[in-house]
C-alpha positions in Angstrom: 4.9 -8.1 -25.3 4.3 -9.1 -21.7 7.4 -10.5 -19.5 6.7 -14.2 -18.8 6.2 -14.7 -15.1 9.7 -14.8 -13.1 10.7 -18.3 -11.8 14.0 -17.3 -10.5 15.0 -14.7 -8.1 18.3 -13.6 -6.7 19.7 -14.8 -3.4 19.7 -13.1 -0.4 23.2 -12.3 -0.3 23.4 -10.8 -3.4 20.8 -7.7 -2.5 23.2 -5.4 -0.7 21.5 -2.8 1.7 22.7 0.2 -0.3 21.1 -1.3 -3.2 17.8 -1.8 -1.4 18.0 1.8 0.2 18.4 2.9 -3.4 15.3 1.3 -4.8 13.0 2.2 -2.1 14.2 5.9 -1.9 13.4 6.1 -5.9 10.0 4.5 -5.3 9.2 6.6 -2.3 10.1 9.8 -4.7 7.7 8.9 -7.7 5.3 6.4 -6.4 2.1 8.3 -6.7 -1.5 7.0 -6.8 -2.0 5.3 -3.7 -1.4 1.6 -2.7 -2.8 -0.1 -5.5 -0.2 2.0 -7.6 2.7 1.4 -5.0 2.3 -2.6 -5.3 2.2 -2.1 -8.9 5.6 -0.1 -9.3 7.3 -2.8 -6.2 6.3 -5.6 -8.7 7.9 -3.7 -11.5 11.0 -3.1 -9.7 11.5 -6.3 -7.8 9.7 -9.2 -9.8 10.1 -8.2 -13.4 13.2 -5.7 -13.6 15.9 -6.9 -10.9 14.3 -10.4 -10.2 14.9 -10.3 -6.8 11.7 -12.3 -5.6 9.4 -14.7 -7.7 6.0 -13.5 -8.5 4.7 -16.1 -6.2 6.6 -15.0 -3.1 5.8 -11.1 -3.7 1.8 -11.7 -4.1 2.2 -13.7 -0.6 3.5 -10.6 0.8 1.0 -8.8 -0.7 -2.3 -10.8 0.6 -0.3 -10.7 4.0 -0.5 -7.1 4.1 -3.9 -7.0 3.0 -4.6 -8.8 6.3 -2.9 -6.5 9.0 -3.5 -3.2 10.0 -1.6 0.1 8.7 -0.5 1.1 5.3 -0.7 -2.0 3.1 1.9 -0.8 0.2 4.5 0.3 2.9 4.0 -3.3 4.6 4.7 -5.1 1.4 7.8 -3.1 1.0 8.8 -4.1 4.5 7.9 -7.6 4.1 10.3 -7.5 0.8 12.9 -5.9 3.0 12.9 -8.6 5.3 12.9 -11.4 3.0 15.9 -10.2 1.1 17.8 -8.7 3.7 16.4 -9.5 7.4 15.8 -7.2 10.2 18.4 -4.7 8.7 16.4 -5.3 5.5 13.3 -4.5 7.2 14.1 -1.4 8.6 15.9 0.0 5.4 13.2 -1.0 3.0 10.3 0.8 5.3 12.2 3.9 6.3 13.5 4.7 2.9 10.1 4.2 1.1 8.6 6.4 4.0 11.4 9.4 4.2 11.1 10.8 0.6 7.1 11.6 1.2 7.6 12.6 5.0 10.2 15.3 4.0 8.1 16.6 1.0 4.8 16.5 3.2 6.8 18.5 6.0 8.0 21.3 3.5 4.3 21.4 2.2 3.3 21.8 5.9 5.7 24.7 6.6 4.3 26.5 3.3 1.0 25.8 4.5 1.4 27.2 8.1 2.9 30.4 6.7 0.5 31.2 4.0 -2.4 29.4 4.8 -3.3 27.0 2.0 -1.9 24.4 -0.3 0.3 24.4 -3.4 -1.4 24.3 -6.7 -0.8 20.9 -8.0 -4.0 20.0 -9.8 -2.8 20.2 -13.5 0.1 17.8 -12.7 -2.1 15.2 -10.9 -4.8 15.5 -13.6 -2.3 13.8 -16.0 -0.3 11.4 -13.7 -3.6 9.5 -12.4 -4.1 8.0 -16.0 -0.5 7.0 -16.4 -0.9 5.7 -12.7 -3.8 3.5 -13.9 -1.9 1.9 -16.6 0.9 1.0 -14.5 -1.6 -0.9 -12.2 -3.4 -2.4 -15.1 0.1 -3.8 -16.3 0.8 -5.1 -12.5 -2.5 -7.0 -12.8 -2.1 -8.7 -15.9 1.4 -9.8 -14.6 0.2 -10.8 -11.2 -3.1 -12.3 -12.4 -1.8 -15.1 -14.7 0.5 -16.4 -11.8 -2.3 -16.0 -8.9 -5.1 -17.4 -10.8 -3.7 -20.9 -10.9 -7.0 -22.5 -11.7 -10.5 -22.0 -12.7 -11.7 -21.7 -9.3 -9.4 -19.5 -8.0 -10.2 -17.0 -11.2 -14.1 -17.3 -10.2 -13.1 -16.3 -6.7 -11.3 -13.2 -8.0 -14.3 -12.2 -10.0 -16.6 -12.8 -7.3 -14.5 -10.6 -4.8 -14.4 -7.9 -7.3 -18.3 -8.1 -7.6 -18.6 -8.1 -4.0 -16.3 -5.2 -3.3 -18.4 -3.2 -6.4 -21.5 -4.0 -4.2 -20.1 -2.2 -1.2 -18.6 -5.4 0.9 -15.7 -3.8 3.1 -12.2 -5.0 1.8 -11.8 -7.3 5.0 -15.2 -9.1 4.1 -13.9 -9.7 0.6 -10.6 -10.9 1.4 -12.1 -13.0 4.3 -14.8 -14.6 1.9 -12.1 -15.2 -0.8 -10.0 -17.0 1.6 -12.5 -19.2 3.1 -14.2 -20.1 -0.3 -10.5 -21.3 -1.6 -9.9 -23.3 1.4 -13.4 -25.0 1.4 -13.0 -25.7 -2.2 -9.5 -27.4 -1.3 -11.1 -29.3 1.6 -14.0 -30.4 -0.7 -11.5 -31.8 -3.4 -9.5 -33.4 -0.9 -12.1 -34.6 1.4 -11.1 -36.3 4.2 -7.8 -34.3 5.3 -8.3 -32.4 8.6 -7.6 -28.4 7.6 -4.6 -27.5 9.7 -5.2 -23.9 10.2 -2.4 -23.2 13.4 -0.5 -20.9 11.4 -3.6 -18.5 11.2 -4.2 -19.0 14.4 -0.9 -18.3 15.7 -1.0 -15.2 13.5 -4.3 -14.3 15.2 -2.8 -14.7 18.6 0.1 -12.4 17.6 -1.6 -9.7 16.2 -4.2 -9.8 19.3 -1.1 -9.6 21.6 0.2 -6.6 19.6 -3.0 -5.0 19.7 -3.1 -5.3 23.7 0.6 -4.0 23.9 -0.3 -0.7 22.2 -4.0 0.1 23.6 -2.2 2.3 26.3 -3.2 5.5 25.0 -4.3 7.2 28.0 -4.0 10.7 28.5 -0.4 12.0 28.8 0.3 15.3 29.6 3.0 15.9 27.3 1.7 17.3 24.0 4.1 15.0 21.8 3.9 12.1 23.8 0.0 12.2 23.4 0.7 13.0 19.5 2.5 9.8 19.1 0.1 7.9 21.2 -2.7 8.9 19.3 -1.0 8.0 15.6 0.2 4.7 17.3 -3.2 3.8 18.1 -4.2 4.7 14.9 -1.6 2.8 12.9 -2.4 -0.3 15.0 -6.1 -0.5 14.2 -6.9 1.4 10.7 -7.5 -1.1 7.9 -8.7 -0.2 4.5 -8.5 3.2 2.4 -7.5 6.9 2.8 -11.4 7.4 3.6 -11.4 5.0 6.5 -8.1 7.0 7.9 -10.2 10.4 7.6 -12.7 8.9 9.9 -10.2 8.0 12.4 -8.4 11.2 12.2 -11.6 13.2 12.4 -12.6 11.3 15.8 -9.5 12.0 17.4 -7.7 15.2 16.3 -11.4 17.0 15.4 -13.8 15.8 17.9 -12.1 14.4 20.8 -8.7 16.6 21.3 -10.0 19.8 19.2 -6.4 20.2 17.8 -7.4 20.7 14.1 -10.4 22.4 12.6 -12.4 20.1 9.7 -10.6 22.3 6.9 -7.1 21.5 8.2 -7.9 17.9 8.5 -9.3 18.0 4.9 -6.4 19.8 3.5 -3.9 17.3 5.6 -5.8 14.0 3.9 -5.4 16.0 0.3 -1.7 16.5 0.7 -1.7 12.5 1.7 -3.2 11.7 -1.7 -1.3 14.0 -4.2 2.1 13.3 -2.9 3.9 10.4 -3.8 4.7 7.6 -1.1 2.3 6.3 1.4 -1.0 8.2 2.1 -0.4 7.9 5.6 1.8 10.7 5.8 -1.3 12.7 6.2 0.0 11.9 10.0 3.4 14.0 9.2 1.1 17.0 7.9 -0.9 17.0 10.9 2.2 16.3 13.3 3.7 19.6 11.8 0.6 21.5 12.5 0.3 20.5 16.1 4.0 20.9 16.8 6.4 21.9 13.9 9.2 19.4 12.8 9.4 17.6 16.4 5.4 17.0 15.9 5.8 15.7 12.5 8.7 12.9 13.2 6.6 12.0 16.3 3.3 11.5 14.4 5.1 9.9 11.5 7.1 7.4 14.0 3.8 6.7 15.5 1.5 6.1 12.6 4.1 4.1 11.0 5.8 1.8 14.0 2.8 -0.5 13.8 3.2 -1.7 10.6 7.0 -2.4 11.0 6.0 -4.5 14.1 3.4 -6.4 12.2 5.5 -7.3 9.4 8.3 -8.4 11.8 5.5 -11.0 13.5 3.9 -12.2 10.7 6.7 -12.7 8.4 8.4 -15.7 9.7 4.7 -17.2 9.9 4.4 -16.8 5.5 6.5 -19.7 4.9 4.8 -21.9 7.6 1.2 -21.1 6.0 2.5 -22.3 2.5 3.8 -25.7 3.9 0.5 -26.3 5.2 -1.7 -27.3 2.1 -4.9 -25.8 3.5 -3.6 -22.5 4.9 -1.8 -22.3 1.6 -5.3 -22.6 -0.2 -6.6 -20.0 1.9 -3.8 -17.9 1.1 -4.1 -18.2 -2.4 -7.7 -17.4 -2.1 -6.8 -14.1 -0.2 -4.0 -13.6 -2.9 -6.7 -13.3 -5.7 -9.2 -11.1 -3.8 -6.2 -8.8 -3.0 -5.8 -8.4 -7.0 -9.7 -8.0 -7.2 -9.2 -5.3 -4.8 -6.9 -3.5 -7.0 -8.9 -3.9 -9.9 -11.7 -2.2 -8.4 -9.4 0.8 -7.3 -8.2 0.8 -10.6 -11.7 1.3 -12.2 -12.8 3.6 -9.7 -9.8 5.8 -10.3 -10.3 5.7 -14.0 -13.7 6.6 -13.7 -13.1 9.7 -11.9 -9.8 10.8 -13.7 -10.2 9.8 -17.4 -12.9 12.3 -18.5 -11.2 14.1 -21.3 -9.0 14.3 -24.4 -5.9 14.7 -22.2 -6.4 12.2 -19.8 -7.7 9.7 -22.2 -4.4 10.0 -24.6 -2.3 10.0 -21.7 -3.8 6.8 -20.7 -3.7 5.5 -24.1 0.1 6.2 -24.6 0.8 5.2 -21.2 -0.4 1.7 -21.9 1.5 1.5 -25.1 4.6 2.7 -23.5 4.8 0.4 -20.7 3.0 -3.0 -22.6 5.0 -2.5 -25.9 8.3 -0.4 -25.0 8.6 -1.6 -21.5 9.2 2.1 -20.3 9.8 2.6 -16.6 7.1 3.4 -14.5 9.6 6.4 -13.0 10.1 7.7 -16.5 6.3 7.3 -17.2 5.2 9.3 -14.2 7.8 12.3 -14.6 6.8 12.4 -18.3 3.1 12.4 -17.7 3.3 15.0 -14.7 5.4 17.3 -17.5 2.5 16.9 -19.6 0.1 18.3 -17.0 2.2 20.8 -16.0 2.5 22.0 -19.5 -1.4 21.8 -20.1 -2.0 23.5 -16.8 0.0 26.6 -17.9 -1.5 26.7 -21.4 -5.0 26.2 -20.1 
């Protein structure tokens, strides 16, 4: 039986910074599977288990993170931290989610520099991915019931998924979903003037931020050049790890000639198979370029814009909700975001659920999480153990 949508959340003063840090450190340690899986795990922790925020507030944060550059799941976490504990919560949530992955990736990079190859983790990942799909499906079911408040929003979600399947970019899908929802509301309430001032203000704030960081001119000091390169990428990159790959190749292989093609592919692979943000690919590259200081500069550079964008846009979300037209647009972006998550789950399943081990892991994971409410952390650890044993035997 699925938990009913949460209607009440704990007050800000009831959530301590130590509690917030503990939960995000845990998520940063066990959150495998990419942004969709991370968001699903956050929904489980903050909405259903701890009831720190409502489903409606959580969905608004997911939608807002989808509209700004940077690592979307990390930005959702930063949004949550800010809403619960203000500026200190913003910093604690983001840093604690990033830190475990950054440390792990640095250790892997050190081994890579010494031995020249990646550690073998295929067996563990083979079993973890079906468990991740189960976690995403559960979150989609819970969040979808809240997001699809009307039949029209449900249709917009279906259409958004279809567009993404057909090859439309995520940004185009979200723009069309938001516009469609806003136009439907305006048509139903014809005669009212659509007040989009909040969205305009948000756009201007982003533009100023982009202008402020577009200063990555040639810097003679290698570490600062590394920092500015990743700052530029973190400011402008939207979309999946494949989009990130294109930016990284252009900057570090073609322009700076600091990496070989093989090193770049290995860096992206590390970002994919380690827990936490996929953008810790930057940590790996930074270590290759400049050791531990390089890893620190690269990590700071690529994640800093996300903190800035959340800090700028966070206060605008309540104002958007108070504007009926802007709120209707945000409703469309919310269902569009969930549609993109559904497409990711389908693509991940198509590539990962291919034999008796992965099929059985998916089925058992769905039963465990839906029927017995097993925590996602135990699910991931159990699946990883199964994959490790299967890898040894096979």
